[in-house]
C-alpha positions in Angstrom: 9.8 12.9 18.5 7.2 14.4 16.2 7.1 13.3 12.6 5.1 15.7 10.4 3.8 14.1 7.2 2.5 16.5 4.6 -0.6 15.6 2.5 1.5 14.7 -0.6 3.6 12.2 1.3 0.4 10.7 2.8 -1.1 10.3 -0.6 2.1 8.7 -2.0 2.2 6.2 1.0 -1.5 5.3 0.5 -1.0 4.7 -3.2 2.0 2.5 -2.3 0.0 0.5 0.2 -2.9 0.0 -2.2 -0.5 -1.3 -4.9 1.1 -3.7 -2.4 -2.3 -4.9 -1.2 -3.4 -5.5 -4.8 -0.4 -7.6 -5.6 -0.7 -9.5 -2.3 -4.3 -10.3 -3.1 -3.4 -11.5 -6.6 -0.7 -13.7 -5.2 -3.0 -15.2 -2.6 -5.7 -15.9 -5.2 -3.1 -17.6 -7.5 -2.0 -19.6 -4.5 -5.5 -20.8 -3.7 -6.5 -21.2 -7.3 
């Protein structure tokens, strides 16, 4: 099964991941602080 992801979708997924990572980092900092 080949899944073809075009560049726009890749960019959107990357942005989504970055946002998630940022909020996860903030939560962990709050937890440790």
